[in-house]
C-alpha positions, 0 to 999 in steps of 0.5 A: 835442795838447800834443806837437804844440804842443811840436813846433811851438814847438820848430821855431820857437824851438829852445831855449826857455830861450835864446829867453826869455833873448834875449826878456827883454832887451827891456823891452817884451817883459818888460812884456807877459810880466809881464801875460800871466804873471799871467793865465796863473797865474790861469788855472792856479789856476782849472784846478787848482781845477776839476780838484779839483772834478771829482775830488772828484765821483769822476771820473778824469782823462780822460787817464791820462797826466796825473797829477791835473792834469785 
């Protein structure tokens, strides 16, 4: 699924570094991005903690291509 998301994104934005460099010039985008960045960082922390709990119970990651990030 992440490959599909990557392809979808790349088809619409091209080079992501160039896209973000362009968008970060817009102060409204920067403000919105800062809020979302904090939310995403919090979500990532929760997902990592849940993954640690999952593995601590003796479970493996369901997707073998993902190294300890499930």
